C-alpha positions as CSV (number, residue, x, y, z in Angstrom):
1,M,96.7,118.0,112.0
2,S,98.0,121.1,113.8
3,D,98.6,121.4,117.7
4,A,97.2,124.2,119.6
5,G,99.1,126.8,118.1
6,G,98.7,125.8,114.6
7,A,101.3,124.5,114.2
8,E,102.0,121.4,112.2
9,T,102.2,118.3,113.7
10,G,103.0,114.7,112.4
11,R,100.4,112.0,111.1
12,R,99.0,109.4,112.8
13,I,98.8,106.1,110.9
14,L,97.3,103.2,111.8
15,V,98.2,100.2,109.4
16,T,96.0,96.9,110.5
17,G,98.2,93.5,109.6
18,G,101.3,95.7,110.3
19,C,103.3,91.8,111.4
20,G,102.7,90.4,108.5
21,Y,105.0,90.5,104.9
22,I,104.4,93.8,103.5
23,G,103.5,95.7,107.0
24,S,106.7,94.4,108.0
25,A,108.4,96.4,104.8
26,L,106.0,99.3,105.2
27,V,106.3,100.6,109.4
28,P,110.1,100.7,110.2
29,R,109.6,103.1,106.4
30,L,106.4,105.2,108.0
31,L,108.6,105.3,111.4
32,D,111.6,107.3,109.8
33,D,109.0,109.5,107.8
34,P,109.1,113.1,108.8
35,R,105.4,113.4,108.2
36,V,104.7,110.7,110.7
37,S,104.6,110.7,114.2
38,E,103.3,107.3,115.5
39,V,102.1,104.2,113.8
40,I,99.5,102.0,115.3
41,V,99.9,98.6,114.6
42,L,96.5,96.3,114.5
43,D,97.3,92.7,114.1
44,S,96.0,89.4,115.7
45,L,99.2,87.9,115.4
46,A,97.7,84.8,114.1
47,S,100.2,85.1,111.1
48,G,102.5,87.4,111.9
49,S,105.5,87.7,115.0
50,P,106.0,91.1,116.7
51,A,110.1,89.9,115.7
52,H,109.3,91.1,112.7
53,L,108.6,94.7,114.2
54,A,111.9,94.4,116.0
55,S,113.5,97.4,114.9
56,C,110.2,99.6,115.6
57,I,109.5,99.0,119.1
58,G,110.2,101.6,121.3
59,N,110.5,104.1,118.1
60,G,106.9,105.6,117.4
61,L,105.1,102.1,117.6
62,D,102.3,102.0,119.4
63,F,101.2,98.2,119.1
64,R,97.6,96.6,120.1
65,R,97.4,93.2,119.6
66,G,93.3,92.4,118.2
67,D,91.3,91.2,115.3
68,V,89.6,93.2,112.5
69,R,86.9,91.2,112.8
70,D,86.3,92.4,116.6
71,Y,84.7,96.0,115.7
72,G,86.0,96.7,119.3
73,A,89.3,96.4,118.7
74,V,89.5,98.3,115.4
75,E,87.1,101.3,116.7
76,S,89.5,101.8,119.6
77,A,92.6,101.7,117.0
78,V,91.0,103.9,114.5
79,R,90.5,106.5,117.3
80,G,92.5,109.7,116.6
81,V,94.0,108.7,113.5
82,D,94.7,110.3,110.3
83,A,94.8,107.9,107.9
84,V,94.0,103.8,107.5
85,I,96.7,101.4,105.6
86,H,94.7,98.3,105.8
87,L,96.5,95.4,105.1
88,A,95.2,93.2,107.7
89,A,93.7,89.8,105.5
90,I,93.7,85.9,104.8
91,T,96.0,85.2,102.1
92,G,97.4,82.5,99.9
93,A,95.2,82.6,97.4
94,A,94.7,78.2,97.1
95,S,94.8,77.7,100.5
96,T,91.5,79.7,100.3
97,H,89.1,77.3,99.1
98,D,89.4,75.3,102.1
99,R,89.2,78.4,104.1
100,R,86.0,80.0,102.4
101,E,84.1,81.6,105.2
102,E,87.0,82.5,107.5
103,T,88.1,84.1,104.4
104,F,85.2,86.1,104.0
105,A,84.8,86.8,107.9
106,V,88.4,88.2,108.1
107,N,89.0,90.0,104.7
108,R,85.3,91.5,103.4
109,D,83.6,91.9,107.5
110,G,86.9,93.3,108.8
111,T,87.1,95.6,106.1
112,E,83.6,96.8,106.7
113,N,84.7,97.2,110.2
114,V,87.6,99.0,109.7
115,L,85.5,101.9,107.3
116,T,83.0,102.2,109.9
117,A,85.5,103.2,112.5
118,A,87.0,105.6,110.1
119,G,83.7,107.0,109.1
120,K,82.8,107.3,112.5
121,F,85.7,109.3,113.4
122,D,86.9,111.1,110.6
123,V,89.9,109.9,109.0
124,E,90.8,112.1,106.3
125,N,92.3,108.8,104.2
126,V,91.8,104.8,103.9
127,V,93.8,103.3,101.7
128,V,92.8,99.4,101.1
129,A,95.0,96.2,100.4
130,S,93.3,94.6,97.2
131,S,95.2,92.8,94.2
132,C,95.7,92.0,90.6
133,N,94.7,88.2,91.7
134,N,91.3,89.1,91.0
135,Y,91.4,89.7,86.6
136,G,91.2,86.0,87.1
137,R,92.0,83.8,83.9
138,A,92.3,87.2,81.7
139,A,93.2,86.5,77.7
140,S,94.2,89.9,77.7
141,T,98.1,91.2,77.8
142,D,96.5,94.7,78.6
143,I,94.5,94.4,82.0
144,D,94.2,97.8,83.2
145,E,91.4,99.3,85.8
146,E,88.1,99.2,83.6
147,T,89.0,95.2,83.2
148,E,85.7,93.5,84.5
149,Q,87.2,91.2,87.7
150,N,86.6,87.8,87.2
151,P,87.7,86.0,90.7
152,L,88.2,82.1,91.2
153,N,89.5,81.9,94.2
154,P,87.9,82.7,98.0
155,Y,90.8,85.7,98.4
156,A,90.1,87.1,95.0
157,E,86.5,86.9,95.4
158,S,86.7,88.2,99.2
159,K,88.9,91.2,97.7
160,V,86.4,92.4,94.6
161,A,83.6,92.8,97.7
162,C,86.2,95.0,99.3
163,E,86.5,97.1,97.0
164,R,82.8,97.6,96.7
165,L,82.4,98.0,100.4
166,L,85.2,100.9,99.6
167,D,83.1,102.7,97.3
168,E,80.2,102.4,99.7
169,A,82.1,104.0,102.5
170,I,83.1,106.6,100.5
171,A,79.7,107.6,99.3
172,A,78.6,107.4,103.1
173,Y,81.5,109.3,104.8
174,D,83.4,111.2,101.9
175,F,86.8,110.4,102.9
176,D,89.9,110.0,100.8
177,G,89.7,106.3,100.0
178,T,91.8,104.2,97.5
179,A,92.4,100.5,96.4
180,L,95.6,99.1,95.5
181,R,95.4,95.8,93.1
182,M,98.7,94.4,94.0
183,S,100.4,92.5,91.9
184,T,102.4,89.1,93.7
185,N,104.9,90.3,96.3
186,Y,108.7,89.1,96.2
187,G,111.4,90.2,97.7
188,W,113.1,89.9,101.6
189,S,111.1,91.7,104.1
190,P,111.3,90.8,108.3
191,G,108.3,89.0,107.3
192,I,109.0,86.8,104.6
193,R,106.4,84.7,102.9
194,F,107.5,81.4,101.3
195,N,104.5,80.3,99.9
196,L,104.4,83.0,97.6
197,V,106.2,81.6,93.8
198,V,109.3,83.6,93.5
199,N,110.5,83.5,97.4
200,H,109.5,79.7,97.1
201,F,111.3,79.3,94.0
202,V,114.6,80.5,95.6
203,F,114.5,78.8,98.7
204,R,114.1,75.3,96.7
205,G,116.8,76.3,94.6
206,L,119.4,77.2,97.8
207,T,118.7,73.9,98.8
208,D,119.2,71.9,95.6
209,R,115.4,71.2,95.2
210,S,113.4,71.1,91.6
211,L,111.6,74.4,90.8
212,T,107.3,72.4,90.5
213,V,105.8,74.5,88.1
214,Y,101.8,74.1,87.4
215,G,100.5,73.0,84.6
216,D,102.9,74.6,81.3
217,G,104.1,77.5,83.0
218,S,102.4,79.8,80.6
219,N,100.1,81.8,82.7
220,W,101.2,85.5,83.3
221,R,101.8,86.8,86.5
222,P,103.3,90.5,87.6
223,F,105.5,90.8,90.4
224,I,106.6,93.6,92.4
225,H,109.2,93.4,95.4
226,V,107.3,93.9,99.0
227,R,109.8,96.7,99.5
228,D,107.9,98.7,96.6
229,A,104.8,97.7,97.7
230,A,105.3,98.8,101.0
231,R,105.9,102.4,99.3
232,A,103.4,102.4,97.3
233,Y,101.1,101.8,100.5
234,L,103.4,104.8,102.7
235,D,102.5,107.5,98.9
236,A,98.9,106.2,98.9
237,A,98.6,107.3,102.5
238,L,100.3,110.5,103.3
239,D,99.8,112.1,99.9
240,P,96.1,110.9,99.0
241,D,96.3,113.8,96.0
242,A,98.5,112.5,94.2
243,W,96.3,108.8,94.5
244,P,93.0,110.8,93.5
245,Q,91.9,106.9,92.0
246,R,89.6,105.0,93.0
247,V,91.7,102.3,92.3
248,Y,95.0,101.5,91.2
249,N,97.2,98.5,89.7
250,V,100.5,98.3,91.5
251,G,103.4,97.2,89.5
252,S,105.7,97.4,86.8
253,N,104.6,97.3,82.9
254,A,107.8,95.4,82.5
255,E,107.8,93.3,85.5
256,N,105.1,90.7,84.0
257,Y,106.4,87.4,83.2
258,R,105.2,83.3,82.9
259,I,105.6,81.0,85.7
260,S,108.2,79.4,83.4
261,E,109.9,82.4,82.8
262,I,110.6,83.0,86.5
263,A,112.0,79.3,87.0
264,E,114.7,79.7,84.2
265,I,115.5,83.1,85.4
266,V,115.5,81.8,89.5
267,R,117.7,78.9,88.1
268,E,120.0,81.4,85.9
269,E,120.4,84.0,89.2
270,L,121.1,80.8,91.6
271,D,123.9,80.2,88.7
272,Q,122.4,76.5,89.3
273,N,121.7,73.6,87.1
274,L,118.5,73.0,88.5
275,D,115.6,70.7,87.4
276,V,112.6,72.0,87.1
277,T,109.5,70.1,86.9
278,Y,106.1,70.5,85.1
279,L,102.8,69.1,86.5
280,E,101.2,69.6,83.6
281,D,97.6,68.0,84.8
282,E,97.4,70.5,87.9
283,Q,95.5,73.5,87.5
284,P,97.9,76.3,87.4
285,G,95.6,78.9,88.9
286,P,94.9,82.2,87.5
287,S,96.6,84.1,84.3
288,Y,97.2,88.1,83.8
289,H,99.2,90.3,82.4
290,V,98.6,93.6,83.5
291,N,99.1,97.3,82.8
292,F,100.1,99.9,85.0
293,D,99.6,103.5,83.1
294,R,97.3,104.5,85.9
295,L,100.2,104.3,88.4
296,A,102.3,106.3,86.5
297,E,100.2,109.3,86.6
298,T,100.8,109.2,89.9
299,G,104.7,109.8,89.8
300,F,105.4,106.2,91.3
301,E,107.7,104.0,89.8
302,T,108.9,100.6,91.3
303,E,112.9,100.3,92.4
304,W,113.3,96.3,91.6
305,T,113.5,94.1,89.0
306,L,112.9,90.5,90.3
307,R,116.4,89.7,88.8
308,E,117.7,92.1,92.2
309,G,115.1,90.4,94.6
310,I,115.9,87.0,93.6
311,R,119.8,88.0,94.1
312,D,118.5,89.9,97.4
313,I,116.6,87.0,98.9
314,A,119.9,84.1,98.3
315,S,122.0,87.3,100.0
316,E,119.4,86.6,103.2
317,L,119.4,83.5,103.4
318,T,123.2,82.7,102.8
319,G,124.1,85.4,104.7
320,E,126.4,86.1,101.4
321,E,126.6,89.8,100.2
322,T,125.7,90.6,96.7
323,E,126.5,93.5,94.2
324,G,124.2,95.8,92.8
325,I,121.0,95.6,94.5
326,H,119.3,98.4,96.8
327,A,119.5,99.0,100.4
């Protein structure tokens, strides 16, 4: 954007779902970025809290309470912004089997509202949150963006539908757009979720409870620290020329782990003799070992390792400082 005299001014960025797990790590970063003048957050507060943005209040933040299913609320928030980072969604893939209709209403229909409004108001760039969960159970250990998606739960099905909507919107409105198929998040943020496996295991371990693994623990997942995830969304939104592809897997080739390995690493990092219980008769869910070579072409690299993230969560929960982790 430019003012009347032609001088460059900061960009206005809309973040839907900005009070959530990733949003609460992302919004402060955006506000600290010299390219950004204002961040608009649209959040229904169904699962997030204003407390998650405590450090941001009065610092260039424009908060709007609204649901992405309400087109009027979306249109009002989108008006006048330069870019949109669309995070708002029902998450917790396993739990969406019992919430299929609601999941599609929020995730798919909400995305359609965001894309429609972005097209109407000539938004320059839209970054849509997608997921590596879309791949389902894949035999390959080198899944790239061309691998056929095989969603196994309503959450993943809705994210596949969101990517199709993005394709259609880019063709219709000619804005820059990309979908980030995010690895499983872990790590501390103001809006941390404990229904994600790493965070859940660390909390259970710190409270002297066994770590429960569904199946035999052989299923693969890629992992990414929530602050690295936030950096990826920021980079894709503020520098779209560096992210020209319509979809990216986001994570690190070195951070693919079997769930059984996650349990052992948590035991090691917490330095506790925790029991690990394997529920062999329980469905372990999706399994996908993902390749992130396309992401490397953007110049983006993750900064956190799983072990650092585990130590950081433990430090935050216990109040004990841990050396060797990022600020």
